[in-house]
N, C-alpha and C positions, 0 to 999 in steps of 0.2 A: 531551483533546485529541482531534485531526481530523485527516487524511491531507492532507499538502498538497497533493494533487491535490483534493480537496474544495472548495478558498477558491480564488476570482480576486477583485481587487483592484478589475479592469475588468468590467461589464458586455460578455459576449460571448452572440452567438445562438446559441442549439441546448445551452450549457451548463446544465445542470441541477443545480448544486453553488451552495455558500452564494457570495452579492455581497452587494457593499452594497446591492443594488436588490432581492434575491432572496434572503425568508428558506428556512432548510430545517430538516426536523424531524431531531431525534435517534432514530434506532433503538431500541424497547426504553424510550423514557424517557417518554414522552407529553409531551416538551416540542418548540415553535421555537425559535428563535435566530434572530436579527436582528442585523444587523452595527452599532453603533452608534459605531465611530471604528475608523478602519487609523494606525498610526501606525507611519511610517516612519524608518528610518535618517536620523539628520541628515546624513554623509558621503557616502552614497552612497543618493536618495532613489530609486531603483528596488529596495530592498532593505525588507523589511517585518520591524519589530522586532517588533510585536504587533497582535493583532486582538483588539476590543473589542469584544464581543455583549451581548444582551438574552435571556434566557431566559422565554416566555409559556407557559402551562398549552395544550395542544396544544386542549382543548374551548374557549378563550379567543382562541382566533386563526384567521386564515382558514389551510383545509389547504395545507400548503406543495407546491410543484412534486414534492420528492422528499424522500428521508428518509437520512440517512448514518451509518453506524457511529461508533465514536468509544468514545474513552475514559477513565474517569472518574480510576481510580486506576491507574498505570503502572508498568511493571517496566520497564527498560530489557533487551534483547536482543539479539541479531545474527540476522539473516535470512540467507541468501544463496540468491538466486536462480538458477536455472539455466534456463537458455534451450537449444533446439537447438545441438549442438554442429557440425551439415552443415548448409550451406547448402540439399543437395539432399537427396533422399531415396535415391536410391545413389550418394553420393560415389566408387566405385569403378569405374564406368559410364564409360570414357573418354570416351563421346558424352555422355553428360551432363555431366561433369568431366574437359575434358581435359589440365588442369594435373596429376590427381593427387588423391587424396583431402586431402594437407597444404593444395592451395590452394583448397579448401572449407571451410576449419574457420572458425568462427565467433568470433572472437578477442574479442567480447564476451560469451559465452555464460555469463558469470557475473557476479552483481554483486549484491557486498556490503556490507550497510548495516549497518553497526555500531552506530548508534544509534534501533533502532526499539524498539517499545513496544509491549506486551503487559497485557491488562487482566489486574489480580494476582484472584490464586483460589486456591482449595484446589487445583485440579485441575493449574493451572499450577505452582504450588510444590512437585507431588506427581511432576513430569514425570521419565522417565527415558529414559537414552538407547535410542534406537527406538521410542519412543511416539510415534503418529501422534495430528495434529490437523487441523481446518479453521478455516483463517483466512476470515474473513468476505470474500466478494468477489476473493481473491488465490489460493487452491489449498488442496492436502494436503501438510502438511508434516511431517516425521519430526524428532527430537531428534536431533542431530549427537553422535558420541565426543567431538568436543572440548571439547566443555560440562564444565567444573568448577566448583570454588567461584572462581577468582578469575575465571575468564572468562566466567564466566555460562551461562545458557544459551544454546545456538547450533544454529538451525531450519533446515532444506535443504528447500527445498522441491521437492517431488516429482512435482506436476502441477498446472497450471494447472486453472481452472473453464473457460474456455473456449480452445480454441482457432482460428485463423484458417483456415478451411476452404481459402484461396488461400495461406497459408503455405507457403515452399518451403524 
């Protein structure tokens, strides 16, 4: 399994991930994957149902432009991605935010992904509430107290890996 953002069915200038004409390497696997077939939904041809790929050992393939992370044996988890709650650094400053701090709230500050996947491992199986992990390319996460046997693991992003310096 790879992230949806790591595949596009049409080539795009500057895009350095998997496309039908651009293979990628799988991190830590010494494999290069190439798209052999894209299968679209019969009713809605804009929806991709499946992507078939061919894997070639890295030493037998042309070096790819990019390497992507992937999951070989996935375990379903819930992930909560928190963004800044306020748009401005000082939401109570009436010069910066004339409408007051309530008018400065980012209503999209939380994204919940209920069908995320993580690689099965002893480390993941032994996670307890408040344990911390780094998810590659995404940031640092902590196990939420909502985690239980019925719901499964719930992770909260505590810190992203990159912050946009121009972000308000």
